[in-house]
C-alpha positions in Angstrom: 1.3 8.8 -113.4 -1.7 8.6 -115.6 -5.1 9.5 -114.1 -8.6 8.7 -114.9 -11.9 10.5 -114.8 -14.8 8.5 -113.4 -18.5 9.0 -112.7 -19.1 9.5 -108.9 -22.0 7.2 -108.2 -23.1 4.3 -106.1 -26.1 2.6 -107.6 -28.4 0.2 -105.8 -28.1 -2.8 -108.0 -25.8 -5.5 -106.6 -23.6 -6.5 -103.7 -20.0 -5.5 -104.0 -17.7 -8.5 -104.2 -14.0 -7.7 -104.6 -13.5 -5.8 -107.8 -16.7 -6.9 -109.4 -20.4 -7.3 -108.5 -22.9 -10.0 -107.8 -26.3 -9.2 -109.4 -29.2 -8.9 -106.9 -32.7 -10.2 -107.4 -35.0 -7.8 -109.1 -37.5 -5.9 -106.9 -41.1 -5.6 -107.9 -42.1 -2.8 -110.2 -43.6 0.4 -108.7 -46.2 2.8 -109.7 -45.1 6.3 -110.7 -46.9 7.8 -107.8 -44.7 5.8 -105.4 -41.7 7.1 -107.2 -42.7 10.7 -106.6 -43.5 9.9 -103.0 -39.9 8.6 -102.6 -38.4 12.0 -103.4 -38.2 13.0 -99.7 -35.7 15.8 -100.5 -38.3 17.9 -102.3 -39.9 18.8 -98.9 -37.0 18.2 -96.5 -34.7 20.7 -98.4 -37.3 23.4 -99.3 -37.4 22.6 -103.0 -41.2 22.3 -103.2 -41.6 25.5 -101.3 -39.2 27.3 -103.7 -41.4 26.2 -106.6 -44.0 28.8 -105.5 -41.5 31.4 -106.7 -39.9 29.6 -109.7 -39.6 26.2 -111.2 -36.5 27.2 -113.2 -38.0 28.3 -116.5 -35.5 30.1 -118.8 -32.4 28.5 -117.3 -30.3 25.9 -119.0 -28.4 23.1 -117.2 -25.6 21.3 -119.1 -25.2 17.7 -118.0 -21.6 16.6 -118.8 -21.9 12.8 -118.4 -22.6 9.6 -120.3 -25.4 11.1 -122.4 -29.1 11.6 -121.6 -31.6 9.0 -122.7 -35.2 9.5 -123.7 -37.5 8.5 -120.8 -40.8 10.4 -120.5 -39.5 12.6 -117.7 -36.8 14.1 -120.0 -38.3 14.3 -123.4 -39.4 17.9 -123.3 -36.5 18.9 -121.0 -33.5 18.3 -123.4 -33.2 21.2 -125.8 -29.8 20.3 -127.4 -26.6 18.4 -126.9 -23.5 17.0 -128.4 -21.1 14.0 -128.1 -17.4 14.6 -127.5 -16.6 10.9 -127.0 -16.8 9.9 -130.6 -19.0 7.0 -129.5 -22.5 8.5 -129.1 -25.0 10.3 -131.3 -24.4 14.0 -132.3 -27.2 15.2 -130.0 -25.8 13.6 -126.8 -29.0 11.4 -126.5 -27.3 8.0 -126.9 -26.0 6.9 -123.6 -22.4 5.6 -123.9 -20.0 3.4 -121.8 -20.5 0.7 -119.3 -22.2 3.2 -116.9 -24.4 4.5 -119.7 -27.5 5.1 -117.5 -25.5 7.5 -115.3 -26.2 10.7 -117.3 -30.0 10.0 -117.5 -30.2 9.4 -113.8 -28.3 12.6 -113.1 -30.5 14.7 -115.5 -33.7 13.4 -114.0 -32.8 14.8 -110.6 -31.9 18.2 -112.0 -34.7 18.8 -114.4 -37.0 15.8 -114.7 -40.6 16.7 -115.6 -42.4 13.8 -114.0 -44.9 11.8 -116.0 -48.0 13.6 -114.8 -49.3 15.6 -111.8 -47.7 13.9 -108.8 -46.1 11.0 -110.7 -42.7 10.1 -112.0 -39.3 11.6 -111.2 -39.3 15.3 -111.0 -36.1 17.4 -110.7 -35.2 20.3 -108.5 -35.9 22.6 -111.5 -38.6 20.9 -113.4 -39.0 23.7 -116.0 -35.3 24.2 -116.6 -33.8 23.1 -120.0 -31.1 20.5 -120.3 -28.1 20.2 -122.7 -27.0 16.6 -123.0 -23.2 16.2 -123.5 -21.9 12.7 -123.7 -18.3 11.9 -122.8 -16.5 8.6 -122.7 -15.1 7.7 -119.3 -13.4 4.6 -120.7 -11.2 6.4 -123.2 -7.8 7.8 -122.5 -8.6 11.3 -123.6 -11.4 11.9 -121.0 -9.6 15.0 -119.6 -9.6 16.7 -123.0 -13.2 15.6 -123.6 -14.3 17.4 -120.4 -12.4 20.6 -121.4 -14.1 20.4 -124.8 -17.5 19.7 -123.2 -17.3 22.7 -120.8 -16.5 25.0 -123.7 -19.3 23.6 -125.8 -21.8 24.0 -122.9 -20.8 27.7 -122.5 -21.0 28.4 -126.2 -24.5 26.8 -126.4 -26.2 28.8 -123.7 -25.6 26.8 -120.4 -26.2 28.8 -117.2 -25.3 25.8 -115.0 -22.9 22.9 -115.7 -23.5 19.7 -113.7 -20.4 17.5 -113.3 -21.2 14.3 -111.4 -17.7 12.9 -111.9 -14.3 12.9 -110.2 -10.8 12.7 -111.4 -9.9 11.3 -108.0 -6.8 13.5 -107.8 -6.3 16.9 -106.2 -4.8 18.2 -109.4 -6.2 18.7 -112.9 -4.8 19.2 -116.4 -4.0 22.7 -117.7 -6.6 22.3 -120.3 -9.2 22.6 -117.5 -7.7 25.9 -116.5 -8.7 27.4 -119.8 -12.1 25.7 -120.1 -13.3 26.3 -116.5 -12.0 29.9 -116.6 -14.0 30.4 -119.8 -17.1 29.2 -118.0 -16.5 31.4 -115.0 -15.8 34.4 -117.2 -19.2 33.9 -118.8 -20.9 33.6 -115.3 -21.7 29.9 -115.8 -22.0 28.1 -112.4 -20.1 24.8 -112.3 -21.5 22.3 -109.8 -19.3 19.2 -109.0 -19.6 16.0 -107.0 -17.4 15.5 -104.0 -17.1 11.8 -104.8 -17.9 8.7 -102.6 -15.9 6.9 -100.0 -17.8 3.8 -100.9 -16.3 3.9 -104.4 -12.8 4.7 -103.3 -12.8 8.5 -103.1 -11.6 9.2 -99.6 -10.7 12.8 -100.4 -12.4 15.2 -102.7 -10.8 15.2 -106.2 -10.9 17.5 -109.2 -13.0 19.1 -110.5 -14.4 19.5 -107.0 -11.0 20.8 -105.8 -11.0 23.7 -108.3 -11.5 27.2 -106.9 -14.8 28.7 -108.0 -16.6 25.4 -108.4 -19.6 24.7 -106.1 -18.7 21.3 -104.7 -21.5 19.1 -103.3 -21.1 16.6 -100.4 -23.7 14.0 -99.5 -25.8 13.3 -96.5 -28.1 10.5 -95.4 -31.9 10.9 -94.8 -31.2 12.3 -91.3 -28.9 15.0 -92.6 -25.7 13.4 -91.4 -22.7 13.1 -93.5 -22.9 9.9 -95.6 -20.2 7.3 -94.7 -20.2 5.7 -98.1 -22.0 8.1 -100.5 -19.8 11.2 -99.9 -16.2 12.3 -99.4 -14.6 15.1 -97.4 -12.5 18.1 -98.2 -11.8 21.7 -97.6 -13.4 22.7 -100.9 -16.9 21.5 -100.1 -19.5 24.2 -100.6 -22.9 22.6 -99.6 -24.4 19.3 -98.7 -27.4 17.6 -100.2 -29.1 14.1 -100.0 -26.9 11.3 -101.5 -28.7 8.2 -100.0 -32.0 6.5 -100.8 -32.4 8.5 -104.0 -34.6 7.5 -106.9 -33.9 8.2 -110.6 -35.2 7.2 -114.0 -33.2 5.0 -116.4 -32.9 5.5 -120.2 -35.6 2.9 -120.7 -38.0 4.7 -118.3 -37.6 2.2 -115.4 -36.9 3.5 -111.9 -34.0 2.6 -109.5 -32.9 3.4 -106.1 -29.4 4.8 -106.0 -26.9 6.6 -103.8 -23.9 8.9 -104.3 -22.9 12.5 -104.7 -23.6 12.0 -108.4 -27.3 12.3 -107.3 -26.7 15.0 -104.7 -25.0 17.2 -107.3 -27.9 17.6 -109.8 -30.3 18.2 -106.9 -28.1 21.2 -106.1 -27.6 22.1 -109.8 -31.4 22.3 -110.1 -31.5 24.6 -107.1 -28.9 26.8 -108.6 -31.2 27.0 -111.7 -34.0 28.1 -109.4 -31.8 30.9 -107.9 -30.8 32.0 -111.4 -34.4 32.1 -112.5 -35.6 34.0 -109.4 -32.6 36.5 -109.6 -31.7 36.7 -113.3 -29.4 39.7 -112.7 -27.0 37.9 -110.4 -23.6 36.9 -111.5 -22.2 33.4 -110.8 -20.4 34.5 -107.6 -23.7 35.8 -106.1 -25.7 32.8 -107.2 -23.3 30.5 -105.5 -23.2 32.8 -102.5 -27.0 32.6 -102.1 -26.7 28.8 -102.0 -23.9 28.7 -99.5 -25.0 31.7 -97.3 -28.4 30.2 -96.8 -27.3 26.7 -96.1 -28.1 25.3 -92.6 -25.2 24.4 -90.4 -24.9 20.7 -89.8 -21.5 20.2 -88.2 -19.4 22.7 -86.5 -20.5 26.3 -86.7 -19.2 27.7 -90.0 -17.8 25.7 -93.0 -16.2 22.4 -92.4 -14.7 19.5 -94.4 -17.8 17.3 -94.0 -20.7 19.6 -94.8 -19.1 22.7 -96.3 -21.3 25.7 -95.4 -24.1 23.3 -94.4 -27.3 21.6 -95.7 -29.0 22.9 -98.8 -32.0 25.1 -98.2 -33.6 25.8 -101.6 -36.4 28.0 -100.4 -34.1 30.2 -98.5 -31.7 30.3 -101.4 -34.5 31.7 -103.6 -36.2 34.0 -101.1 -33.8 35.2 -98.4 -32.3 38.6 -98.2 -28.6 37.9 -98.9 -26.1 40.8 -99.2 -24.2 40.9 -102.4 -20.6 39.9 -102.5 -17.7 40.8 -104.8 -15.9 37.5 -104.6 -17.0 33.9 -105.2 -17.2 32.2 -101.8 -15.7 29.1 -103.4 -12.5 30.9 -104.5 -10.9 32.5 -107.5 -9.6 30.2 -110.2 -7.8 32.9 -112.1 -5.8 33.9 -109.0 -5.0 30.2 -108.3 -3.7 29.9 -111.9 -1.6 33.1 -111.6 0.0 32.0 -108.4 0.5 28.3 -108.9 1.0 27.5 -112.6 4.1 29.7 -112.8 5.8 27.4 -110.3 5.4 24.3 -112.5 8.1 23.3 -114.8 7.8 24.2 -118.5 6.0 21.5 -120.3 4.9 19.7 -117.2 1.3 18.8 -117.2 -1.2 16.2 -116.0 -1.8 13.3 -118.3 -5.2 12.0 -119.3 -6.3 8.9 -117.6 -6.8 5.3 -118.9 -10.1 3.5 -119.0 -11.9 2.7 -115.7 -11.5 -0.8 -114.5 -14.8 -1.3 -112.7 -17.6 -3.5 -113.7 -21.3 -2.7 -113.9 -24.3 -4.9 -113.3 -27.9 -4.0 -114.5 -30.1 -2.1 -112.1 -33.3 -3.6 -110.8 -36.7 -1.9 -111.0 -37.5 0.6 -108.3 -38.8 -0.9 -105.0 -41.4 1.4 -103.5 -41.5 -0.2 -100.1 -37.7 -0.7 -99.7 -37.9 -4.3 -98.4 -36.0 -5.8 -101.3 -33.4 -3.2 -101.9 -30.1 -4.8 -102.7 -26.7 -3.6 -101.5 -25.0 -0.8 -103.5 -23.1 -1.5 -106.7 -19.9 0.5 -107.0 -20.1 1.9 -110.6 -16.6 3.3 -110.2 -13.7 2.0 -108.2 -10.5 3.9 -108.0 -7.2 2.2 -107.2 -4.8 5.0 -108.1 -2.9 6.5 -105.1 -3.1 10.1 -104.3 -0.4 12.6 -105.3 3.1 12.6 -103.9 4.1 14.8 -101.1 5.5 17.5 -103.3 2.4 17.8 -105.4 0.2 17.7 -102.4 2.1 20.6 -101.0 1.7 22.5 -104.2 -2.1 22.0 -104.1 -2.3 23.0 -100.5 -0.6 26.2 -101.2 -3.1 26.7 -104.0 -6.0 26.1 -101.6 -4.6 28.6 -99.1 -4.3 31.2 -101.8 -7.3 30.5 -103.9 -9.8 28.8 -101.7 -9.3 29.1 -98.0 -8.7 32.8 -98.0 -12.1 33.7 -99.6 -13.9 30.7 -98.3 -16.0 32.6 -95.8 -16.8 35.5 -98.2 -20.5 36.3 -98.1 -21.2 34.0 -95.1 -24.3 35.3 -93.4 -24.3 36.2 -89.7 -26.1 33.6 -87.7 
């Protein structure tokens, strides 16, 4: 069966109605100060405290998405880019596809600069650099585009790769084996979204199922697992806010939005802070600092809803964390060694067709929240999960490549 890769986002823009959307009335425009005030996660998750140590200077985050536009918040942040879709500009700065604003929203939460002191959208790592890589979710070769994008990011200096997207399947194509292994061999941290139940992802899908990837689940403002703006799975590493987010659009306007597409760049920015504060650490130990310092939110220890717990940026940067020899999120090379040899010669996973969802324009940001419309599902997934045989195959892979080392480096509480 052919699969598709989709952005993992729920954007506050319209009420869902069947397979489409009903546009909502526009909310009144807000001042930039009100936008910054709405970024509650900066204080609640220790990000602002971590800035007294580092703001991410010298670290590069690759945003593999729909391209990154040119709002004020990102003009000095983007230092390079490319287009692998064949539809955008060569520098990755022309947003492509029906969800074209997605990549800009994502980049703003990772490394937005704001528009002044205390105004505009600021990312978790406001001095980190961004590589803008545009891909086409609506073309049949999106799997290969992602493999190409990962390799390009590594070759052009990425320290962190943000992937706010989901294939919505447990499996992934073999081309990803090589590309993701290439990133991991070069100590590039890959951060991926768990996906959203509200947009059809009931269970975490690739790339968030891949060993070695730091998978991000979403929580509401109270720190509880989000019912619509997150999914669950055994490969979740850490949880971060995925509701009541604010981001900047390519045209410089602001929107409320929800989804693990927003939680993921918040974490990617914190990964950049850790890298900047501890430049000698390899990818395994950078990820370990994020997971080992996370605050338990569900059962004691890692679980399918929160992973290791809620993100704590300040602790991830400052805490004394013993070094580890293994990535707490697993070993992709070992997974490949054990599992790919069991596949039939020539068997692979086909690239997916174009998404079938519709997108409505987003309204201006509403600073007081009284006119916020219901969420718009930017991506809806109707494909069924894998058959029993393939599920069994993937579970074996989890046991070998993910569950066995999942507790590696966990701090004693």
